[in-house]
N, C-alpha and C positions, 0 to 999 in steps of 0.2 A: 144355718149349718148345712153344708153341702153333702148330699148323698149321691153316690154313683151306683147304678144298678145295671148289670149286664143282662142282655136278653130281655130287656124291659118292654119289648114289643109283643112278647108271648104271654100266655095266660098267667103263669106263676109270676114272672117278672113284672108284669103289669099290675097284678094284685099287690105285690110288694111295693112297687113305686107309688101307687095310689095311697096305700096306708102310710108310707113314710111322708108323703106330701101332706096328708091329714095331720101327721105328727108335727108338722112345721118345718120339714126339711126343704131345701131347694134341691131340685132333682136334675141330675144328668141321666137322661134316658138313652142308654147305649144299646144299639142293636144293629145287625147287619142289614135289616129290612127298614129302609127309610120310611116307607109309608106306615108301617106298624109303629115305629118309634114316634112319628108325628101324631098318630092317633092316640097314643098314650099321653103325650104332651097336651093334646086338646082336652083329654079327660081330666088332667090335673088343673087346667086353667080355671074352670068354673068354681073350684073350691078356693080360689085366690092364691094358689101356690105358684111359685116360679119353677119353670122347667125348660130344659133345652133338649132337643133331639141330637144325638151324636151318632153318626154312622160309623161302625167299627167292625172290621172282620177280625175276630179274635185270633185267627190263625196268623196274622201279620203283626209282628212286634212293633213296627213303625205306626200301624193303626192304633195300637193300644197306647203308645206314647202320645200320639196326637189327640186321642180321646181325653186323656187326663189333662193335657195342656189346655184343651178347649174348655173343659169343665172348670178348671182353676181360673182361666181368663174370664169366663162369663159369670161364674158363681162363687169362686173362692176355693181354697184348698179343701180336698175331700176329708170329711170327718167320719163318714160312714161309707163302706164298700160292701155291696152285696154281689158276690160272685155267683151268678145264677145260670148263665147261658150254657147249654150243653147240647150235644148230639148223641143219638142213641141208635146206632145200627143194630139190627137184629138178624140172627141167623145162626146156624150150627157152628160151634167152635172150629171144627175141622175145615169149614168153608170160609172163615174170616180171612180177608186179604190183608196184605201189609199196608196197602193204601187205606183201607178202612180202619185198621188199628192205629196207624200214624195220625189220621185225621181226628179220631176220637181223643187220642192223647193230646193232640195240639189244642183242641178246643176245651176239653173237660179237665185237663190237668196243667198243661204248660201255660195256658192263658190265665188260669186261676193264680198260678205262681207269679206271673208277670204283673197282673193287676194288683195283687197283694203287695208286691214290691213297690209299685208306684204309689199305692195308697199309704203304705207305711212311711215312705219318705215325706209325703204331705202331712201325715199325722204327727210325725216327729217334730215338724216345724211349728205345729200349733198346740202341742202339749198332750196329744193322745187322740184316741178314736176307737172305732169298732169295725171289725171285719167279720162278716157273716158269710160263710161258704155253704152253698146249697149242695148237700150230698144226696143220699138216697138210702132207704132201708135195704136196698138190694145188696149193699156192701156186707150185710150180715151173712150173705150166701143163700143158696137154695134156689136161685133163679137161673134157668137154662136159656141158652140161645141169646144171651146178652153179655157175653164175656168181656168185650172191650169196655162197655159202659160200666159194668160192675167193678172191673179192675180200677178204672179211673176214679170212681166214687169212693172206693176204699182208700186210694191214695190221698184223696182230699181230706178224709178223716185224719190220716196220719200227718198231713201237712198242717192241718188246723192245730194239732197238738204241738208240733214243732215250733210253729210261729207264735203260739200263745206263750211258750216257754221263753223264746228269745225276745219277744217284743214287749213283754210285761213290764220291764223296767222303764219303758217309755209311755206307760199308761195306755197301751194299745191292747185291746182285748180281741181275741180271735176265737170264734165259736162256729159250729156247724149246725145246720138243720137238716135232718134226714126225712124227707116227706115219704109218706106211703103213696097210695093211689088216689089221685085227685082228678076230677073230670076236666079234661083238656082236649083240644083238637088232636094232639099227638096220641092221646089214649084212643080216640076214635079211629085214627089212622092205623094204629098198631094192632087193634083187636077187632076184627070184623064181626065176631060174635059178641057184641057188647053185653047181651043178657047173661051169657055163660060167664063172662069175665066178671061182671058185677056180682054174680052169685058166689064166685070164688073169693072175691074181696070180702064180702060180708061174712062168709064162713070163717075167714082168717082173722077178722077184726073182733075185738071185744065189744066195741060200739057198733051196733048193727045199722049203721047208716053211712052214707058217703060224707066225707069231709068237704068243707067249702074252701075256696081260695082265700076268703076273708079270714078263716080260722088259721090257715097257714101263715098268711101275712102278719097276723097278730103276734105270732111267735117270733118271726123275724124282727118285728118292731120291738118286742121286749129285749131281744139280744142286742139290737142296735142302740137301744136307749139307756137312760140313766138308771132305770129300775133294776138292771142287771149289772150294775157297776162292779160287783165282786164276783162275776161269773166269767171264766175264761177257760179255754181248752176243752170245752164240752161239746158233745154231739147229742142233740135233742131230737128224738124220734117224734114225728108228728104224723101219726098213722092210725089213730083210733084203737090203739092197743094190739096192733098186728105183731110187732116185735116188742118183747118185754125184757130184754137183757142188753 
């Protein structure tokens, strides 16, 4: 069974890809960074999984089309899609440029839509499948200086519900995972005072420890797999109890 994961060269995408490979999926490792994608593929291989690296700039519709074509040619039609890749410019709302806004929408929203379209067509041809969109707890609100990112993640939650409603008759399930704060290189780059940031996280969470990428990937695995066969249109917060509504 073929699974396609976008942004699979990064920390969260790589964790998801490795878990899906362990679950028995053949992996299309999609990323704009060739070296990072190949590194993920190399990590899949020792476990005996099949994986290919597919370079794709999600800003480019023709790249997305080519990525799905390559995955189907090498591995077969996609039965699982994990829309994960994202950009996250930060700064005051009044200082956000149109270029920053457009780029965030292009990667975090438009590409999710287009990838889901391609995946749905493949899934219809094989009798169903599962789409998992990576959202963020930030869509609940209360985060400043991240307005383009927060807006697109809220849009993904709405898209998830719309697609679940429309695609259910084709046995295609669509769910979202909203991560809280997980240790990644992006986190380190965005928060120079990591000690203060971690203190804030632990004060906000019910569980007084940091989550692991393996714990996040396990939830994606659940939603992608047969044990969640009657679950669709849901957004599951994976945040240690930060958000409880």
